[in-house]
N, C-alpha and C positions, 0 to 999 in steps of 0.2 A: 254465458255467464263468465265474468272476468275472474282471473285467479285471485284478485284481492277480495272480491265479494265471497268467493268460496272459502278463502282463508278466514274471513271475519265470521262466517256462519259455522264453520267446522268446529265442533266441540270435542272431538276425540283427541286424547293425549294432551289436553291443555293444562293439566295439573303440574307437570314438570316445569314449564316456563313460568307459570304463575308462582310456583314455590320458589324458583330461582330469583325472580324479581322481588318477591316479598322478602326473601332472605337478605338481599342487598339493601333494601329499604330498612329493614329491621336492624341490620348491623349499623347502618348510618345513624339511626335514631338512638341506639344504645351508646354509640361513640359520642354523640352530641350530649347525651345525658351525663356521661362520665366526665366530659370536659366541663360542662356547666357546674357539676357538683364540685369539682376541684377548684374552679374559679370562685365559686361561692364560698367555699371553705377558706381559701386564701384571703378573700375580701373580708371575711369575718375576723380572721386573725390579725390582719393589718388594721382594721378598725379598732379592735381591742387594744392593740399596741399603741395606736395613736391616742386613744382615750386615756390609757395609762400614762403615756408621756405627758399629755396635757395636765392630768391631775398631779403628776410629779412636779412639773414646772410651776403650777399654781401654788403648791404647798412649799416650794423652795423659797428661802429668804435671800437667795443670791441675787445680786443686782448686776454683776459683770456679765456682759453678753457672751464672751468667750467661754466662761465657765458654764453658763446656761446651755450653750450649744453642746458642750461635752456631756453635760448631764442628760440632755435630750437624746444623744446618740447612744447612751449606755445600753438600753434594753434592745435596740434594734438588731445587733448581730445575732442574737439568739433567735429572734423571730425570723429573720431572713434565712438562717441556716436550717431551721425547722421546716421551711416551706419548700425546700428543694428535694 
């Protein structure tokens, strides 16, 4: 009987390596969930800011492109600062 087949069939003391491997996988899954949650939250805030800027520009009676750009940039520093 080869050592690898004995190792594969041996069930004594198998809980520690199984627990260690599942702990590593669980930590990775939790980390991915936290990253996804943060990215999703940032995306929602950016979408809300974009929608608000669109509405602000649509309601503006200004025709000068330079002034419209300044108006569009006004809400963004607060959004970007809150996301860090």
